[in-house]
N, C-alpha and C positions, 0 to 999 in steps of 0.2 A: 610629141609627148602626150600621152593620154592622162587626163585628169582622173583622180580617184576620189573626188569629192562625193560624199555619200549623203543620203537624206538624213541618216542618223546624225551626222556631223552638223548638218544645217539645223535640225531640231534642237540639238544640244546647244548650239550657238545662240539660237533664238531664245531658248530658255534662260541662258546666262544673261543675255541682253535684257530680258524681261525682269529677272529677279535681281540682277546686279550682285549676285552672290553665288559662288561655286557650289557650296553645300546645298543651298535652297534649289538651285537649278538641277542638281543631281537628284535631289529628293523628288522634284516635280516630274522628272523623267524616269524615276524608278531604278536609278543606277547609283553606284558609289561615286563619291567625289573624285577619287583618282581616275576612274573610268571616264567620267565626263571631261576632266582636265586633259587626259590623254587624247580624247577625240577632238577637242578644241585645238590642241597642239598639232595633231595630224592635219586638221583643216588648214591651219596657218601654214604648215609646211607645204601642203599641196598648192596653196594659193601663192606662196612665196613672200608673204608679209604678215606682220602682226595684226591681229584683229582686236586684241584686248591688251590694255596696259594693266599689268599685274604689279601692284605696289602695296604699300600699306593702305589699308582701307578697302573700299569696294573696287572691283575691277571696272574700268571704264573703256568704252569702245574707242578705237583709234578712228581717224577720219576715213581710212579705207574700210574699217570695220563697220562704220555706219552705212556706207554705200552697199557693202556686201549684205548687211542685214536687210536692207530694203528688197534686194533681189531674192534673198533667202525666204522672206515672207511671201513673195509672189510665187516662188517655186513650191513652197509648202502648201499655200492656198490652192494652187493648181492640182497638186497631188491629192489633197483632200477632196477637191471637186471631182477628180477622176474616181476616187474610191466611192464617193457618194453616188455618182452616176452608175458605177458597176453595181452597187447595192440596189439602186432603183431598177436597173434593167433586170437583175437577177430576181427581184421580187415581183416583176411584172407591172411595176408602177410607172414605167417609162418605156419609150419606144414608140412604135407607130401601130395604131389599130386600124385595120381596114374593115369597113362596114359597107355592106350592100343593102340598099333599101328600095322598096317599091316606090314608084313615083306617085302612087295614090295615097300612101300613108306617110311617106317620108317627110313631106312638108309639115305635117301635123305633129308627128312624134319627135322628130330629130332635134328641134330647137331645145326642148327640155332635156333630152338625152345629152346633147353636146354641152349644155350649161352644167349639168350635174357631173359629167365626166371631167370637164376642165376644173371644176371646183374640187373634186375628189382626187384627181390625178393631174396636177398642173403641168407635169413634165411629159405627159402622154400626147403624142401627135395623133391626129385623126384624119383619115382619108375616107371620104364618103363617096360611094359610087351609086348613082341612082339609075334604075332601069327596071325592066320587066322581070318578074321572078325567074322564068325559065332561062333567060339570058344571063342573069346573075349567077344562077346555079351552074350553068355551063362554064362561066368564067372561073368560078370557084373550083370546079372539078378539073379544069384545064391548068390550074396553077396560076 
């Protein structure tokens, strides 16, 4: 059986757990309360148990709901991390920068360059190849 749990359902469930109020959770997610309620009900159906006790007063998480919430937070955090990484790669602020430097000037210039690069682009990897200029040029042209 293929699960049809969606990120939207997990987001809505996390919002409900955070606000402990269907209307406030819906507002925080920019949807109507019936839409949020339906997504929570669909999530419960897919998982096969109740996540939320709906009674008079505020909704409360069931024991399985509390466990699912912990995992939902991890999943949502990982997805956010993936989106942040994609944004960083797209903007050129992440990835690996390959640099060729001459052995005569490299030791003098590179320490400050590396320090500034890591300060400005902390997610950027750096590969430094030291060599004579004509050999570095040949490597660059050779791919």
